[in-house]
Backbone as ProteinMPNN parsed JSONL, in Angstrom:
{"seq_chain_A": "MDAPIRSRVSAYALATTPGPDGTAGPGERILLTRLAESSPVFAPGLWHLPGGGVDPGEQPADTLVRELAEETGLRVLDARLLDARGYTAHRLGVSWHLVALFYRVVLSPGDPAVVENDGSTAEAAWLPLADLTPAILSPAAADGLRMLDGAAGRAR", "coords_chain_A": {"N_chain_A": [[-0.888, -68.148, 70.255], [-4.152, -67.208, 71.167], [-5.158, -64.385, 73.139], [-6.62, -64.661, 76.403], [-10.148, -64.167, 76.836], [-11.992, -62.0, 78.748], [-14.989, -61.211, 80.453], [-16.823, -58.421, 81.672], [-19.029, -56.607, 83.719], [-19.811, -53.318, 84.432], [-20.627, -50.545, 86.585], [-21.094, -47.129, 86.242], [-20.69, -43.721, 87.301], [-22.173, -40.626, 86.466], [-21.627, -37.596, 87.438], [-22.169, -34.223, 88.006], [-21.352, -30.768, 88.663], [-22.859, -27.559, 88.923], [-22.064, -24.563, 87.011], [-20.414, -21.42, 87.976], [-22.548, -19.629, 88.051], [-24.621, -21.161, 88.857], [-25.902, -22.707, 86.974], [-26.009, -25.129, 84.261], [-23.318, -25.282, 81.935], [-20.806, -22.875, 81.107], [-18.048, -23.402, 83.204], [-19.123, -25.61, 84.439], [-18.591, -28.715, 86.096], [-17.283, -32.097, 86.15], [-17.19, -35.171, 87.917], [-14.362, -37.113, 87.961], [-12.081, -39.911, 87.789], [-8.631, -40.707, 87.958], [-6.907, -43.198, 86.245], [-4.917, -45.721, 87.739], [-1.651, -47.338, 87.63], [-2.287, -49.978, 88.062], [-4.628, -50.435, 86.725], [-6.862, -52.657, 85.245], [-8.07, -52.708, 82.719], [-8.417, -50.26, 81.062], [-6.043, -47.798, 79.869], [-3.473, -46.678, 82.092], [-3.396, -43.446, 83.67], [-5.314, -42.176, 82.142], [-8.318, -40.217, 82.396], [-11.25, -41.28, 83.987], [-14.597, -42.519, 84.508], [-16.007, -42.537, 87.792], [-16.591, -45.608, 89.422], [-17.138, -49.13, 88.825], [-16.424, -52.674, 88.482], [-19.079, -55.037, 88.677], [-19.604, -57.179, 91.292], [-19.964, -60.796, 91.627], [-23.317, -61.7, 92.146], [-23.99, -59.197, 93.097], [-25.99, -56.255, 93.018], [-26.171, -53.857, 90.362], [-26.646, -51.116, 91.112], [-25.881, -51.175, 93.778], [-23.192, -51.734, 93.457], [-22.374, -49.324, 92.345], [-22.712, -47.536, 94.525], [-20.861, -48.658, 96.365], [-18.406, -48.514, 94.906], [-18.187, -45.723, 94.426], [-17.839, -44.798, 97.035], [-15.369, -46.029, 97.664], [-13.633, -44.979, 95.676], [-13.944, -42.198, 95.695], [-14.805, -41.298, 98.164], [-17.254, -40.157, 98.468], [-20.837, -40.062, 98.946], [-23.592, -41.696, 97.434], [-26.576, -40.13, 96.719], [-28.733, -40.215, 95.03], [-29.549, -42.138, 92.16], [-29.889, -42.736, 88.712], [-30.482, -44.859, 86.065], [-29.06, -44.36, 82.928], [-28.057, -45.327, 80.419], [-26.575, -48.035, 78.52], [-23.537, -49.446, 77.372], [-21.316, -51.25, 75.19], [-17.926, -52.451, 75.116], [-14.699, -53.234, 73.777], [-11.463, -54.191, 74.765], [-7.884, -54.381, 75.148], [-5.457, -55.34, 77.341], [-2.521, -55.86, 79.201], [-2.123, -58.483, 78.265], [-4.669, -59.549, 78.208], [-7.775, -59.885, 76.649], [-10.673, -57.971, 76.646], [-14.215, -57.996, 77.068], [-16.517, -55.677, 77.626], [-19.327, -54.467, 79.446], [-20.884, -51.554, 80.095], [-22.74, -49.808, 82.48], [-24.378, -46.82, 82.73], [-25.002, -44.331, 85.066], [-26.834, -41.484, 86.045], [-26.018, -39.441, 88.632], [-26.586, -38.065, 91.929], [-24.619, -36.684, 94.377], [-23.379, -36.716, 97.786], [-22.335, -33.645, 99.324], [-18.947, -32.439, 99.095], [-15.343, -32.776, 98.957], [-13.697, -34.872, 96.667], [-11.878, -37.848, 97.5], [-9.594, -40.469, 97.203], [-10.264, -43.481, 98.735], [-9.839, -46.225, 98.828], [-7.093, -48.385, 99.116], [-4.401, -49.43, 97.016], [-5.969, -49.869, 94.744], [-7.479, -49.478, 91.47], [-7.604, -46.801, 91.067], [-5.998, -43.73, 90.959], [-6.408, -41.086, 91.56], [-8.963, -38.674, 92.314], [-11.157, -36.184, 91.136], [-12.922, -33.068, 90.672], [-13.438, -31.918, 87.529], [-13.308, -29.286, 85.097], [-15.742, -29.333, 82.57], [-15.284, -28.058, 80.15], [-12.558, -28.261, 79.766], [-11.932, -30.803, 78.948], [-10.852, -33.35, 76.72], [-11.196, -35.935, 74.232], [-8.745, -37.31, 74.072], [-7.611, -37.497, 76.619], [-9.29, -39.062, 78.036], [-10.859, -42.12, 79.141], [-12.449, -44.59, 77.013], [-15.054, -45.076, 78.029], [-15.498, -42.825, 79.679], [-15.429, -40.789, 77.745], [-17.71, -41.484, 76.254], [-19.611, -41.115, 78.287], [-19.507, -38.312, 78.648], [-20.529, -37.521, 76.169], [-23.124, -38.472, 76.485], [-24.045, -36.774, 78.501], [-23.907, -34.353, 77.109], [-25.796, -34.833, 75.099], [-28.128, -35.059, 76.625], [-28.348, -32.491, 77.587], [-28.486, -31.038, 75.31], [-26.207, -29.912, 74.222], [-23.329, -29.241, 72.192], [-20.299, -31.027, 71.689]], "CA_chain_A": [[-2.07, -68.443, 71.052], [-4.995, -66.04, 71.4], [-5.264, -63.916, 74.522], [-7.893, -65.025, 77.031], [-11.181, -63.132, 76.795], [-12.721, -61.876, 80.011], [-16.162, -60.341, 80.409], [-17.009, -57.642, 82.899], [-20.114, -55.627, 83.752], [-19.434, -52.239, 85.356], [-21.566, -49.454, 86.822], [-20.345, -45.873, 86.275], [-21.428, -42.538, 87.724], [-22.054, -39.324, 85.809], [-21.957, -36.594, 88.454], [-21.679, -32.902, 87.63], [-21.703, -29.616, 89.494], [-23.15, -26.417, 88.053], [-21.077, -23.499, 86.89], [-20.452, -20.404, 89.029], [-23.85, -18.956, 88.118], [-25.609, -22.123, 89.33], [-26.537, -23.416, 85.874], [-25.125, -25.901, 83.388], [-22.644, -24.456, 80.941], [-19.432, -22.501, 81.455], [-17.653, -23.664, 84.581], [-19.674, -26.872, 84.93], [-17.535, -29.706, 86.331], [-17.673, -33.5, 86.256], [-16.338, -35.971, 88.794], [-13.614, -38.143, 87.25], [-10.988, -40.566, 88.493], [-7.48, -41.004, 87.092], [-6.569, -44.614, 86.353], [-3.595, -46.055, 88.264], [-0.896, -48.35, 86.889], [-2.922, -51.279, 88.263], [-5.878, -50.524, 85.967], [-6.833, -53.904, 84.485], [-8.718, -52.646, 81.41], [-8.064, -49.062, 80.302], [-4.662, -47.362, 80.085], [-3.19, -45.815, 83.244], [-3.235, -42.026, 83.392], [-6.533, -41.612, 81.556], [-9.408, -39.88, 83.303], [-12.285, -42.305, 83.845], [-15.74, -42.286, 85.38], [-15.983, -43.332, 89.015], [-17.425, -46.801, 89.352], [-16.32, -50.299, 88.579], [-16.992, -53.973, 88.191], [-20.127, -55.633, 89.498], [-19.191, -58.461, 91.867], [-20.989, -61.833, 91.493], [-24.445, -61.597, 93.07], [-24.204, -57.808, 93.506], [-26.828, -55.425, 92.154], [-25.37, -52.756, 89.807], [-26.767, -49.882, 91.901], [-25.068, -51.37, 94.978], [-21.816, -51.568, 92.982], [-22.157, -47.891, 92.189], [-22.553, -46.963, 95.869], [-19.597, -49.161, 96.919], [-17.276, -47.983, 94.157], [-18.067, -44.28, 94.678], [-17.259, -44.634, 98.376], [-13.957, -46.414, 97.607], [-12.834, -44.168, 94.757], [-14.085, -40.754, 95.888], [-15.208, -40.976, 99.519], [-18.556, -39.481, 98.433], [-21.996, -40.943, 99.098], [-24.631, -41.561, 96.412], [-27.879, -39.761, 97.26], [-29.73, -40.621, 94.043], [-28.945, -42.684, 90.94], [-30.861, -43.076, 87.682], [-29.841, -45.505, 84.928], [-29.205, -43.609, 81.682], [-27.758, -46.046, 79.188], [-25.586, -49.107, 78.61], [-22.678, -49.526, 76.192], [-20.356, -52.333, 75.166], [-16.569, -52.08, 74.714], [-13.643, -54.241, 73.773], [-10.164, -53.608, 75.123], [-6.815, -55.357, 75.336], [-4.447, -54.795, 78.255], [-1.762, -56.817, 80.012], [-2.298, -59.823, 77.741], [-6.056, -59.99, 78.338], [-8.793, -59.223, 75.826], [-11.857, -57.716, 77.468], [-15.528, -57.604, 76.562], [-17.064, -54.897, 78.737], [-20.644, -53.853, 79.382], [-20.893, -50.441, 81.051], [-24.031, -49.218, 82.827], [-24.148, -45.414, 83.077], [-26.004, -43.765, 85.96], [-26.777, -40.066, 86.411], [-26.068, -39.503, 90.092], [-26.463, -36.919, 92.826], [-23.725, -37.111, 95.445], [-23.248, -35.888, 98.978], [-21.339, -32.604, 99.105], [-17.613, -32.696, 99.611], [-14.226, -32.922, 98.037], [-13.396, -36.29, 96.488], [-10.586, -38.385, 97.936], [-9.521, -41.917, 97.03], [-10.261, -44.15, 100.027], [-9.333, -47.58, 98.638], [-5.65, -48.538, 98.895], [-3.979, -50.433, 96.044], [-6.993, -50.116, 93.733], [-7.157, -49.017, 90.121], [-7.797, -45.354, 91.03], [-4.87, -42.973, 91.499], [-6.805, -39.719, 91.928], [-10.347, -38.295, 92.019], [-11.239, -34.725, 91.103], [-13.947, -32.389, 89.875], [-12.743, -31.265, 86.423], [-14.187, -28.496, 84.22], [-16.123, -30.002, 81.324], [-14.701, -27.333, 79.008], [-11.134, -28.597, 79.627], [-11.763, -32.22, 78.639], [-10.787, -33.785, 75.327], [-11.187, -37.398, 74.175], [-7.387, -37.857, 74.199], [-7.25, -37.719, 78.027], [-10.394, -39.798, 78.644], [-11.115, -43.509, 78.774], [-13.599, -44.653, 76.11], [-16.3, -44.96, 78.792], [-15.66, -41.428, 80.094], [-15.774, -40.016, 76.544], [-19.124, -41.76, 75.986], [-20.398, -40.463, 79.329], [-19.612, -36.888, 78.331], [-21.472, -37.373, 75.052], [-24.469, -38.663, 77.038], [-24.41, -35.522, 79.168], [-24.132, -33.357, 76.065], [-27.061, -35.145, 74.447], [-29.212, -34.76, 77.554], [-28.439, -31.038, 77.757], [-28.594, -30.402, 74.015], [-24.991, -29.184, 73.912], [-22.404, -29.87, 71.242], [-18.924, -31.139, 72.186]], "C_chain_A": [[-2.834, -67.141, 71.304], [-5.029, -65.686, 72.884], [-6.595, -64.376, 75.104], [-8.868, -63.849, 76.942], [-11.92, -63.169, 78.121], [-13.877, -60.925, 79.804], [-16.295, -59.631, 81.745], [-18.181, -56.698, 82.704], [-19.726, -54.598, 84.802], [-20.55, -51.21, 85.449], [-20.763, -48.175, 87.009], [-21.257, -44.698, 86.595], [-21.129, -41.345, 86.83], [-22.566, -38.297, 86.81], [-21.355, -35.266, 88.028], [-22.075, -31.876, 88.676], [-21.967, -28.45, 88.559], [-21.989, -25.43, 87.998], [-21.253, -22.465, 87.985], [-21.8, -19.703, 89.159], [-24.971, -19.905, 88.539], [-26.321, -22.885, 88.227], [-25.511, -24.247, 85.108], [-24.505, -24.95, 82.377], [-21.252, -24.111, 81.394], [-19.133, -22.722, 82.939], [-18.199, -24.958, 85.15], [-18.549, -27.906, 85.035], [-18.136, -31.108, 86.424], [-16.683, -34.213, 87.169], [-15.692, -37.086, 87.972], [-12.539, -38.725, 88.152], [-9.864, -40.828, 87.498], [-7.076, -42.455, 87.341], [-5.119, -44.809, 86.79], [-2.917, -47.088, 87.365], [-1.557, -49.725, 86.984], [-4.247, -51.43, 87.515], [-5.868, -51.774, 85.087], [-7.309, -53.777, 83.038], [-8.244, -51.467, 80.571], [-6.687, -48.555, 80.734], [-4.517, -46.456, 81.307], [-3.0, -44.368, 82.797], [-4.448, -41.384, 82.759], [-7.511, -41.235, 82.662], [-10.58, -40.785, 82.965], [-13.456, -41.924, 84.749], [-15.593, -43.1, 86.666], [-16.982, -44.479, 88.902], [-16.534, -47.997, 89.118], [-17.127, -51.555, 88.424], [-18.005, -54.455, 89.215], [-19.631, -56.994, 89.982], [-20.297, -59.497, 91.677], [-22.062, -61.69, 92.569], [-24.785, -60.181, 93.5], [-25.119, -57.098, 92.517], [-26.001, -54.255, 91.636], [-25.467, -51.457, 90.611], [-25.961, -49.985, 93.196], [-23.583, -51.241, 94.635], [-21.468, -50.097, 92.908], [-21.892, -47.227, 93.542], [-21.202, -47.369, 96.458], [-18.396, -48.52, 96.234], [-17.095, -46.474, 94.37], [-17.455, -44.016, 96.041], [-15.765, -44.949, 98.346], [-13.108, -45.423, 96.815], [-12.889, -42.673, 95.021], [-14.398, -40.353, 97.322], [-16.557, -40.282, 99.596], [-19.679, -40.509, 98.454], [-23.025, -40.641, 98.012], [-25.952, -41.252, 97.111], [-29.012, -40.202, 96.338], [-28.998, -41.12, 92.806], [-30.053, -43.114, 89.992], [-30.114, -43.656, 86.485], [-30.132, -44.718, 83.656], [-29.089, -44.477, 80.448], [-26.79, -47.185, 79.494], [-24.821, -49.145, 77.295], [-21.746, -50.716, 76.328], [-19.014, -51.857, 74.632], [-15.72, -53.339, 74.588], [-12.348, -53.507, 74.086], [-9.154, -54.744, 75.246], [-5.757, -54.699, 76.214], [-3.824, -55.934, 79.043], [-2.023, -58.26, 79.589], [-3.703, -60.38, 77.833], [-6.925, -59.182, 77.378], [-10.071, -59.137, 76.652], [-13.088, -57.484, 76.602], [-16.227, -56.954, 77.744], [-18.476, -54.437, 78.442], [-20.666, -52.803, 80.485], [-22.31, -49.911, 81.222], [-23.76, -47.803, 83.345], [-25.318, -44.885, 83.888], [-25.767, -42.268, 86.121], [-26.971, -40.031, 87.912], [-26.037, -38.112, 90.722], [-25.659, -37.431, 94.011], [-23.807, -36.19, 96.648], [-22.219, -34.805, 98.694], [-19.98, -33.007, 99.665], [-16.576, -32.783, 98.524], [-13.911, -34.405, 97.891], [-11.996, -36.652, 96.975], [-10.628, -39.899, 97.783], [-9.362, -42.561, 98.406], [-9.596, -45.517, 99.931], [-7.825, -47.564, 98.39], [-5.401, -49.623, 97.862], [-5.055, -50.798, 95.031], [-6.544, -49.585, 92.38], [-7.327, -47.509, 89.964], [-6.635, -44.638, 91.706], [-5.309, -41.635, 92.076], [-8.279, -39.546, 91.585], [-10.441, -36.782, 92.093], [-12.467, -34.272, 90.32], [-13.203, -31.602, 88.798], [-13.723, -30.477, 85.56], [-14.477, -29.238, 82.914], [-15.44, -29.362, 80.121], [-13.243, -27.711, 78.761], [-10.886, -30.013, 79.12], [-11.761, -32.476, 77.136], [-10.759, -35.315, 75.312], [-9.801, -38.011, 74.406], [-7.003, -38.162, 75.642], [-8.281, -38.562, 78.772], [-10.398, -41.267, 78.242], [-12.291, -43.522, 77.794], [-14.941, -44.496, 76.845], [-16.543, -43.525, 79.24], [-16.041, -40.554, 78.905], [-17.243, -40.239, 76.182], [-20.019, -41.081, 77.018], [-20.568, -38.983, 79.073], [-20.572, -36.651, 77.174], [-22.913, -37.57, 75.529], [-24.95, -37.396, 77.734], [-24.733, -34.438, 78.153], [-25.474, -33.572, 75.389], [-28.244, -34.801, 75.327], [-29.423, -33.264, 77.709], [-28.571, -30.305, 76.435], [-27.375, -29.588, 73.624], [-24.186, -29.931, 72.871], [-21.023, -29.913, 71.873], [-18.047, -31.449, 71.008]], "O_chain_A": [[-2.239, -66.108, 71.613], [-4.942, -66.551, 73.756], [-7.589, -64.471, 74.384], [-8.462, -62.687, 76.97], [-12.406, -64.212, 78.558], [-13.762, -59.947, 79.066], [-15.935, -60.16, 82.797], [-18.314, -56.066, 81.656], [-19.356, -54.95, 85.922], [-21.322, -51.027, 84.508], [-19.853, -48.13, 87.837], [-22.428, -44.674, 86.217], [-19.976, -41.087, 86.482], [-23.772, -38.145, 87.007], [-20.165, -35.19, 87.723], [-22.999, -32.081, 89.462], [-21.35, -28.365, 87.497], [-21.072, -25.462, 88.819], [-22.135, -22.602, 88.832], [-22.159, -19.237, 90.241], [-26.136, -19.51, 88.576], [-27.254, -23.638, 88.507], [-24.304, -24.086, 85.285], [-25.103, -23.938, 82.013], [-20.572, -24.941, 81.999], [-19.881, -22.279, 83.81], [-17.789, -25.373, 86.234], [-17.668, -27.966, 84.177], [-19.315, -31.284, 86.728], [-15.493, -33.896, 87.188], [-16.385, -37.901, 87.364], [-12.139, -38.116, 89.144], [-10.117, -41.136, 86.334], [-6.922, -42.886, 88.484], [-4.211, -44.151, 86.28], [-3.537, -47.64, 86.456], [-1.403, -50.548, 86.082], [-4.919, -52.451, 87.658], [-4.965, -51.939, 84.267], [-6.995, -54.633, 82.21], [-7.722, -51.663, 79.474], [-6.226, -48.853, 81.836], [-5.342, -45.571, 81.529], [-2.512, -44.099, 81.7], [-4.604, -40.165, 82.827], [-7.531, -41.852, 83.727], [-10.869, -41.027, 81.793], [-13.308, -41.098, 85.65], [-15.106, -44.23, 86.631], [-18.073, -44.325, 88.353], [-15.31, -47.894, 89.204], [-18.347, -51.52, 88.258], [-17.829, -54.31, 90.425], [-19.28, -57.856, 89.177], [-21.464, -59.122, 91.573], [-21.752, -61.574, 93.755], [-25.776, -59.977, 94.202], [-25.025, -57.322, 91.31], [-25.199, -53.702, 92.388], [-24.462, -50.764, 90.774], [-25.415, -48.985, 93.662], [-22.806, -50.704, 95.424], [-20.402, -49.675, 93.354], [-20.952, -46.444, 93.68], [-20.478, -46.527, 96.989], [-17.477, -48.041, 96.899], [-15.964, -46.001, 94.481], [-16.639, -43.106, 96.19], [-14.971, -44.217, 98.937], [-12.004, -45.071, 97.229], [-11.983, -41.945, 94.619], [-14.27, -39.179, 97.669], [-16.97, -39.859, 100.676], [-19.508, -41.656, 98.043], [-23.296, -39.48, 97.706], [-26.397, -42.002, 97.98], [-30.109, -40.523, 96.796], [-27.948, -40.588, 92.445], [-31.021, -43.761, 90.392], [-29.21, -43.014, 85.949], [-31.288, -44.439, 83.336], [-29.911, -44.387, 79.537], [-26.254, -47.277, 80.598], [-25.39, -48.904, 76.23], [-21.422, -51.142, 77.436], [-18.963, -50.961, 73.789], [-15.995, -54.364, 75.212], [-12.169, -52.347, 73.715], [-9.517, -55.906, 75.424], [-5.227, -53.64, 75.879], [-4.512, -56.85, 79.492], [-2.132, -59.152, 80.43], [-3.916, -61.562, 77.566], [-6.823, -57.957, 77.305], [-10.49, -60.111, 77.277], [-13.014, -56.859, 75.544], [-16.498, -57.61, 78.75], [-18.788, -54.058, 77.313], [-20.49, -53.121, 81.661], [-22.994, -49.604, 80.246], [-22.996, -47.622, 84.293], [-26.472, -44.971, 83.469], [-24.631, -41.833, 86.311], [-27.974, -40.532, 88.421], [-25.544, -37.143, 90.145], [-25.97, -38.477, 94.582], [-24.244, -35.044, 96.548], [-21.309, -35.025, 97.895], [-19.887, -33.814, 100.59], [-16.887, -32.855, 97.335], [-13.862, -35.124, 98.888], [-11.059, -35.86, 96.871], [-11.597, -40.538, 98.191], [-8.44, -42.229, 99.152], [-8.875, -45.926, 100.841], [-7.342, -46.81, 97.545], [-6.111, -50.629, 97.834], [-5.06, -51.914, 94.512], [-5.368, -49.283, 92.178], [-7.211, -46.987, 88.855], [-6.322, -44.898, 92.867], [-4.661, -41.104, 92.979], [-8.787, -40.195, 90.671], [-9.879, -36.161, 92.996], [-12.976, -34.973, 89.446], [-12.417, -30.711, 89.121], [-14.839, -30.935, 85.313], [-13.561, -29.711, 82.242], [-15.06, -30.057, 79.178], [-12.737, -27.504, 77.658], [-9.737, -30.386, 78.884], [-12.551, -31.902, 76.386], [-10.336, -35.927, 76.293], [-9.708, -39.137, 74.895], [-6.142, -39.012, 75.872], [-8.173, -38.759, 79.982], [-9.988, -41.615, 77.135], [-13.057, -42.559, 77.747], [-15.856, -43.852, 76.331], [-17.677, -43.049, 79.187], [-16.886, -39.67, 79.038], [-17.945, -39.288, 75.839], [-21.066, -40.534, 76.67], [-21.66, -38.445, 79.26], [-21.343, -35.691, 77.191], [-23.824, -36.908, 75.032], [-26.103, -36.99, 77.586], [-25.703, -33.697, 78.308], [-26.208, -32.617, 75.132], [-29.258, -34.305, 74.837], [-30.546, -32.814, 77.936], [-28.748, -29.087, 76.419], [-27.471, -28.68, 72.798], [-24.358, -31.137, 72.698], [-20.609, -28.952, 72.522], [-16.834, -31.593, 71.162]]}, "name": "protein", "num_of_chains": 1, "seq": "MDAPIRSRVSAYALATTPGPDGTAGPGERILLTRLAESSPVFAPGLWHLPGGGVDPGEQPADTLVRELAEETGLRVLDARLLDARGYTAHRLGVSWHLVALFYRVVLSPGDPAVVENDGSTAEAAWLPLADLTPAILSPAAADGLRMLDGAAGRAR"}
């Protein structure tokens, strides 16, 4: 018997901080979340973009604000839609069709901390862009980094 197919629309944040000299480049960091064992779609342990599934009747930008507060404790000050991508995944006996909406965001200052208990996020952190490889990223996070690279004209 074929696995059930579930559809999900998610809103994800691309938030970065400048390097030590105040510009993009060496030392620049991105806000990522580490997926917990309870992650329904992507493998636990991967670094992922903060954000998540749009609830029925919810606007994607409102999802972004809610999910960032739950997963990082940070507040969205500004959000601009960059792109949308589709994914397929299979986890825990479920086949997924995913649509991801990527937003470039500006966040309130502060250190990230997971606020939501028993969610799909185990950890939130600002990680140096230079240290990231596709092997440690969810497919959505890897695409998000490529979007940032394309916007800045950098090669990864």
